C-alpha positions as CSV (number, residue, x, y, z in Angstrom):
1,M,2.4,-5.0,-14.7
2,I,3.6,-2.1,-12.5
3,A,5.1,1.0,-14.1
4,A,8.2,2.4,-12.5
5,L,8.5,6.2,-11.8
6,A,11.8,8.0,-12.0
7,L,12.9,10.1,-9.0
8,V,13.9,13.7,-9.5
9,A,16.3,15.5,-7.2
10,G,16.5,19.2,-6.9
11,C,16.9,22.3,-4.8
12,F,14.0,24.4,-3.5
13,K,12.9,28.0,-3.4
14,P,9.4,29.5,-2.9
15,S,6.9,29.2,-5.7
16,T,5.3,31.8,-7.8
17,D,1.7,31.7,-9.1
18,S,2.4,29.5,-12.0
19,C,5.6,27.5,-11.5
20,K,7.9,26.1,-8.7
21,Y,11.5,27.1,-8.4
22,Q,13.6,24.0,-8.9
23,C,17.3,23.5,-9.9
24,A,18.6,20.4,-11.6
25,T,21.5,20.0,-9.1
26,E,20.5,19.9,-5.4
27,G,22.0,22.8,-3.4
28,T,23.7,24.5,-6.4
29,P,23.1,28.3,-6.1
30,C,22.6,30.6,-9.2
31,P,25.0,33.4,-10.0
32,S,24.4,36.8,-8.5
33,G,21.4,38.5,-10.0
34,L,19.8,35.3,-11.3
35,E,17.2,33.0,-9.7
36,C,16.5,29.3,-10.0
37,I,13.4,29.2,-12.1
38,A,11.9,26.2,-14.0
39,G,15.1,24.2,-13.6
40,R,17.6,26.8,-14.8
41,C,19.1,30.1,-13.7
42,A,17.1,33.0,-15.1
43,E,16.3,36.6,-14.7
44,P,14.1,37.4,-11.7
45,G,10.4,37.5,-12.6
46,T,10.6,34.9,-15.4
47,T,7.5,32.8,-15.3
48,C,6.2,29.5,-16.6
49,P,3.1,29.4,-18.8
50,A,0.0,28.1,-17.1
51,A,-0.4,24.3,-17.1
52,P,-0.8,22.1,-19.1
53,S,1.5,23.8,-21.6
54,D,5.3,23.3,-21.3
55,E,6.6,26.0,-23.5
56,A,8.7,29.1,-23.4
57,G,9.5,29.1,-19.6
58,C,9.7,25.3,-19.0
59,P,11.9,22.6,-20.5
60,G,9.0,20.1,-20.2
61,G,8.8,16.8,-18.3
62,C,9.3,16.1,-14.6
63,G,11.6,18.5,-12.8
64,D,10.8,21.4,-15.1
65,G,9.4,23.5,-12.2
66,C,5.8,23.6,-13.5
67,V,2.6,22.0,-12.3
68,T,1.4,20.4,-15.5
69,A,-2.0,18.8,-15.6
70,G,-1.8,15.1,-16.1
71,E,2.0,14.9,-15.3
72,L,2.8,12.7,-12.3
73,C,6.2,13.3,-10.8
74,V,7.8,12.3,-7.5
75,G,11.1,13.3,-5.8
76,L,13.7,11.5,-3.7
77,P,12.0,10.3,-0.5
78,I,13.0,12.1,2.7
79,V,13.6,9.6,5.6
80,R,13.7,10.6,9.3
81,E,14.9,7.8,11.6
82,N,15.0,7.2,15.4
83,L,11.6,8.6,16.0
84,T,10.6,6.2,18.8
85,T,6.9,5.4,19.0
86,A,6.1,7.8,16.2
87,L,2.4,8.0,15.2
88,D,0.3,9.9,12.7
89,G,3.0,12.1,11.0
90,Q,1.5,15.1,9.1
91,L,2.7,18.2,7.4
92,V,1.5,21.3,9.2
93,D,2.6,25.0,9.1
94,V,3.0,25.3,12.9
95,D,4.8,28.6,13.1
96,N,3.0,30.4,10.3
97,D,6.1,31.1,8.2
98,G,4.5,29.6,5.0
99,A,6.5,26.4,5.2
100,K,4.9,23.1,6.3
101,D,6.7,21.4,9.3
102,L,6.7,17.7,10.2
103,V,4.4,17.0,13.2
104,F,3.9,13.6,14.8
105,A,2.6,12.1,18.0
106,T,4.7,9.9,20.4
107,D,4.2,8.3,23.8
108,T,5.8,11.4,25.4
109,G,4.1,14.2,23.4
110,V,3.4,15.7,20.1
111,M,6.7,16.6,18.4
112,Q,7.7,19.0,15.6
113,I,10.6,19.0,13.2
114,T,10.8,22.4,11.6
115,Q,11.2,22.7,7.8
116,V,14.5,24.3,6.9
117,A,15.4,25.0,3.2
118,G,13.0,22.5,1.9
119,G,14.1,19.7,4.2
120,F,13.7,18.4,7.8
121,P,17.3,18.2,9.2
122,G,16.7,19.3,12.8
123,L,16.0,17.4,16.0
124,P,12.4,16.8,17.1
125,A,11.2,19.4,19.6
126,L,8.2,19.1,21.9
127,L,5.2,21.0,20.5
128,M,2.5,19.8,22.9
129,N,2.9,17.9,26.2
130,I,0.3,15.2,25.6
131,A,0.6,11.5,24.6
132,A,-1.7,11.7,21.5
133,R,-3.0,8.6,19.6
134,A,-4.1,10.8,16.7
135,F,-4.5,14.5,15.8
136,A,-5.8,16.9,13.2
137,P,-5.1,20.6,12.6
138,T,-7.8,23.1,11.9
139,P,-7.7,26.8,11.2
140,D,-8.0,29.2,14.2
141,P,-10.0,32.3,13.5
142,I,-8.4,34.1,16.5
143,T,-4.7,33.4,15.8
144,S,-2.7,32.8,12.7
145,R,-1.5,29.4,13.9
146,P,-3.6,26.2,13.7
147,L,-5.7,24.7,16.4
148,F,-5.0,21.0,17.1
149,V,-7.8,18.5,17.8
150,I,-6.1,15.6,19.7
151,A,-7.4,12.1,20.6
152,A,-5.5,10.9,23.6
153,S,-6.0,7.5,25.2
154,T,-9.2,8.5,27.0
155,T,-9.8,12.2,26.2
156,I,-10.4,14.5,23.2
157,E,-8.6,17.8,23.6
158,L,-8.3,21.1,21.8
159,W,-4.9,22.8,21.9
160,R,-4.3,26.4,21.0
161,V,-1.5,29.0,21.0
162,E,-1.1,31.4,23.9
163,L,2.0,33.6,24.3
164,G,3.8,31.6,21.6
165,S,3.3,28.1,23.1
166,Y,0.6,25.4,22.6
167,L,-1.6,24.9,25.6
168,R,-4.6,22.7,26.4
169,G,-7.8,24.8,25.6
170,S,-10.5,22.3,26.5
171,S,-10.9,18.6,27.2
172,L,-13.7,16.0,27.2
173,N,-13.8,12.4,28.1
174,L,-14.0,10.1,25.1
175,G,-16.3,7.7,26.8
176,A,-14.1,4.9,25.4
177,S,-10.4,4.2,25.3
178,D,-7.6,3.6,22.8
179,P,-8.9,5.4,19.7
180,L,-7.9,4.0,16.3
181,G,-8.3,7.1,14.3
182,L,-9.5,10.7,14.1
183,R,-11.0,12.5,11.1
184,L,-12.4,16.1,10.9
185,G,-15.3,17.1,8.7
186,S,-18.7,18.9,8.6
187,I,-20.9,16.0,9.6
188,T,-23.6,17.8,11.7
189,G,-23.9,20.9,9.5
190,P,-22.6,22.3,6.2
191,A,-20.1,24.6,7.9
192,T,-19.5,22.9,11.2
193,T,-16.2,21.4,12.4
194,D,-16.8,17.9,13.8
195,A,-14.4,15.2,14.9
196,S,-15.2,11.6,14.1
197,I,-13.2,9.2,16.4
198,L,-13.1,5.5,15.7
199,F,-12.8,2.8,18.3
200,G,-13.0,-0.9,17.9
201,S,-16.5,-1.0,19.3
202,V,-18.0,2.5,18.5
203,L,-17.8,5.4,16.2
204,R,-18.3,8.6,18.2
205,T,-18.9,12.1,16.8
206,F,-17.8,15.3,18.6
207,H,-18.6,18.9,17.7
208,I,-15.7,21.4,17.8
209,D,-16.8,25.0,18.4
210,V,-13.7,26.7,17.0
211,A,-14.8,30.2,17.9
212,S,-15.3,29.5,21.6
213,R,-12.7,26.7,21.6
214,T,-15.0,24.1,23.2
215,I,-15.8,20.5,22.5
216,S,-19.2,18.7,22.9
217,I,-20.5,15.3,22.0
218,A,-23.0,15.3,19.1
219,A,-26.3,13.9,20.4
220,N,-27.6,10.6,19.2
221,S,-24.5,10.0,17.0
222,D,-22.8,7.0,18.6
223,A,-22.6,4.1,16.1
224,P,-22.0,0.7,17.8
225,L,-19.4,-1.3,16.0
226,M,-17.8,-4.8,16.2
227,G,-14.1,-4.9,15.4
228,A,-13.8,-1.7,13.3
229,S,-10.5,-1.0,11.6
230,A,-10.7,2.2,9.5
231,H,-12.9,5.1,8.5
232,A,-13.0,8.1,6.2
233,I,-15.1,11.3,5.9
234,A,-16.3,13.3,2.9
235,E,-19.6,14.5,1.4
236,I,-21.0,11.6,-0.6
237,N,-24.8,11.9,-1.1
238,G,-25.0,15.5,-2.3
239,D,-26.7,17.1,0.7
240,D,-23.7,19.2,1.9
241,Y,-23.3,17.1,5.1
242,D,-20.1,15.0,5.3
243,D,-20.7,11.3,5.5
244,V,-18.6,8.6,7.1
245,A,-17.4,5.4,5.5
246,V,-16.3,2.8,8.0
247,V,-14.9,-0.8,7.9
248,D,-16.6,-2.8,10.6
249,N,-17.6,-6.3,11.8
250,S,-15.4,-8.8,10.0
251,S,-14.4,-6.3,7.3
252,L,-17.9,-5.1,6.2
253,L,-17.9,-1.6,4.5
254,K,-20.7,0.7,5.5
255,V,-21.6,4.4,4.9
256,M,-23.4,6.6,7.5
257,P,-24.8,9.9,6.4
258,G,-24.3,13.2,8.1
259,A,-27.5,15.1,9.2
260,A,-28.5,18.2,11.1
261,G,-26.9,18.0,14.5
262,K,-25.8,14.4,14.3
263,L,-24.5,11.4,12.4
264,D,-27.5,9.4,11.2
265,V,-26.4,6.0,12.4
266,N,-29.8,4.6,11.6
267,G,-29.4,5.6,8.0
268,R,-26.3,3.5,7.4
269,T,-25.9,1.6,4.1
270,D,-24.1,-1.7,3.8
271,I,-22.1,-1.4,0.7
272,G,-21.8,-5.1,0.0
273,V,-18.0,-5.3,0.4
274,T,-17.2,-8.0,2.9
275,D,-13.4,-8.2,3.1
276,A,-12.2,-4.6,3.4
277,Y,-9.7,-3.3,5.9
278,G,-8.9,0.3,4.7
279,V,-11.1,2.9,3.1
280,A,-10.8,6.3,1.4
281,I,-13.2,8.6,-0.4
282,G,-12.6,10.6,-3.6
283,D,-13.7,11.3,-7.2
284,F,-11.7,9.0,-9.3
285,N,-13.4,9.5,-12.7
286,G,-13.9,13.3,-12.5
287,D,-17.7,13.2,-12.8
288,G,-18.3,15.2,-9.6
289,L,-19.5,12.2,-7.6
290,R,-17.6,10.7,-4.7
291,D,-16.4,7.2,-5.0
292,L,-15.0,4.7,-2.5
293,A,-11.5,3.0,-2.6
294,F,-10.7,0.1,-0.2
295,T,-8.1,-2.4,0.4
296,T,-9.4,-6.0,0.4
297,N,-8.0,-9.4,1.2
298,P,-9.8,-12.1,-0.8
299,Q,-8.4,-15.6,-0.3
300,G,-5.4,-14.0,1.5
301,Q,-4.4,-11.9,-1.6
302,P,-4.6,-8.2,-0.6
303,T,-5.6,-6.0,-3.5
304,L,-7.1,-2.5,-4.0
305,G,-10.8,-2.4,-4.9
306,Y,-13.1,0.6,-5.6
307,L,-16.7,1.5,-6.2
308,L,-17.8,4.3,-8.6
309,R,-20.9,6.3,-7.5
310,E,-23.6,6.5,-10.1
311,P,-25.8,9.5,-10.9
312,A,-28.8,7.6,-9.4
313,G,-27.1,7.8,-6.1
314,I,-26.0,4.2,-5.8
315,F,-22.6,2.6,-6.0
316,G,-21.8,0.4,-8.9
317,S,-20.4,-3.1,-8.8
318,T,-17.0,-3.6,-7.1
319,R,-14.0,-3.2,-9.4
320,S,-10.5,-4.5,-8.6
321,T,-7.2,-3.2,-9.8
322,G,-5.8,-6.7,-9.5
323,S,-2.6,-5.3,-8.0
324,L,-1.3,-6.8,-4.7
325,V,-0.8,-4.4,-1.8
326,V,0.4,-4.8,1.8
327,A,-2.1,-6.5,4.1
328,A,-3.8,-4.1,6.5
329,A,-2.1,-1.0,4.9
330,P,-3.8,2.4,5.1
331,V,-5.1,3.9,1.9
332,A,-5.3,7.6,0.9
333,V,-6.7,9.8,-1.9
334,A,-5.4,12.9,-3.5
335,D,-5.0,14.5,-7.0
336,L,-1.3,14.0,-7.6
337,D,-1.1,14.8,-11.3
338,G,-3.3,17.9,-11.4
339,D,-5.8,16.6,-13.8
340,G,-8.9,17.1,-11.6
341,R,-9.4,13.4,-10.8
342,D,-8.4,11.9,-7.5
343,D,-5.7,9.2,-7.4
344,V,-5.3,6.5,-4.8
345,I,-2.1,5.9,-2.8
346,V,-1.4,2.7,-0.9
347,Q,1.6,0.5,-0.1
348,G,2.5,-2.2,-2.6
349,T,5.3,-3.8,-0.5
350,T,7.2,-2.7,2.5
351,T,9.7,-1.0,0.2
352,N,7.4,0.8,-2.3
353,V,4.2,2.9,-2.7
354,L,1.6,2.4,-5.4
355,I,-0.2,5.3,-7.1
356,F,-3.4,4.4,-9.0
357,R,-4.2,7.3,-11.2
358,G,-7.8,8.4,-11.8
359,T,-9.1,8.3,-15.4
360,P,-12.6,9.0,-17.0
361,A,-13.2,5.2,-16.7
362,G,-12.1,4.8,-13.1
363,L,-8.7,3.9,-11.6
364,E,-5.9,2.7,-13.8
365,S,-5.3,-1.0,-13.3
366,T,-1.5,-0.6,-13.7
367,P,-0.2,1.6,-10.9
368,V,2.9,3.8,-10.8
369,I,5.4,2.4,-8.3
370,V,7.6,4.6,-6.1
371,N,10.5,2.7,-4.6
372,L,11.4,3.6,-1.0
373,P,15.0,3.6,0.3
374,V,14.0,1.9,3.6
375,E,11.5,-0.7,4.8
376,V,8.3,0.9,5.9
377,H,5.4,-0.6,7.9
378,A,3.0,2.3,7.7
379,Q,0.4,2.7,10.4
380,T,-0.8,6.0,9.0
381,L,-0.6,7.5,5.5
382,H,-1.4,11.2,4.9
383,V,-1.5,12.8,1.5
384,D,-3.2,16.1,2.3
385,A,-0.6,18.9,2.4
386,S,2.4,20.1,0.4
387,Y,5.7,21.0,2.0
388,N,7.3,22.2,-1.2
389,H,4.8,25.0,-2.0
390,D,3.3,23.6,-5.2
391,D,-0.2,22.8,-3.9
392,I,0.3,19.1,-5.0
393,P,0.0,17.0,-1.8
394,D,3.1,15.1,-0.7
395,I,3.0,11.5,0.7
396,V,3.8,11.1,4.4
397,M,4.1,7.5,5.8
398,T,4.6,6.9,9.6
399,D,6.2,3.6,10.8
400,G,6.0,3.5,14.5
401,V,7.5,-0.1,14.6
402,N,10.8,1.0,13.1
403,G,10.6,4.6,14.4
404,R,10.7,6.3,11.1
405,I,8.7,8.7,8.9
406,V,9.1,8.8,5.1
407,I,8.0,11.8,3.0
408,V,7.7,11.4,-0.8
409,P,7.6,14.8,-2.5
410,T,5.3,15.1,-5.5
411,N,5.9,17.5,-8.4
412,P,9.6,18.1,-7.4
């Protein structure tokens, strides 16, 4: 059985330390001298108690304006249409105004839709003149605006701000073409910035020197693959180097450890999952160990499976949620209910999203379902940034087939 989750509408104002400003009626202003706080008009400076309590300053429940541990809430999805050839939509504070903007790649360049009053009503504007396949932002120690690591068809590039505009800072040949995905992490050192780029036939690691704004290929880090489809990066084995999980060769799931100066391709571990097509890494039971989630397709019935990492450093037996998901759908991980355990997000059908909540025993077998107002065939799924200032990541789905991006706000 799948549990339905009600949607909450509301207006938006900047957050305070302990609660988010939220009115019950979208766009309704408060009288002069009062502010919209915790779902009602109140004296300026009124605060909510720290989560998980819902007393004194908050009515309680979804839409109360507070981030409450263990409370999973979503808002009305925001849909942007007519975004031809859109790829890899993400939430990024491009102009350093404290508000996340919508950034996405197209065949003609990387585009930006600026956030205005908690929404994205404007027309797309060209941010970077490059036909990107995938991109990832990273902090710039020199300016206040992010650097962008971009995977184009045959090059990896670093774009930075100069005189208010984004310009190409450095470029390196990928040594392969048509990248499937780009992930940033600290693979070659505990504090490095590395780009892992996936192709169908190889996984290639590049080192990004953020200070000098240069790119180099990590030595001895190419991992030959056969028909790869997805990868994810996070520290798994406790050595402070990020590791890479990859789906390869007829849906085999493998993990390759990071090491000093390289990705240790010879140290790869075959996990024993033979029918995966998407993968994500997170701590689902809150024990401090990183687990694996993956979409599988046994007997043509796509489901979500996962493996819990054990204290001995091995993964336990495969567990299945038993819930059907969209074939070949991407999967993402984030803590959406503020309880300290990661949840797993994946498409259930083309008109809904499933959220499998983390528990001390693992993922709940009965997911929360979020209905979408339009049909979505998501090529990418990002749940790593919040546009509504509450530090709970929002869900961004990019459908290049239909030219649309859907944003599902969490903790509205």
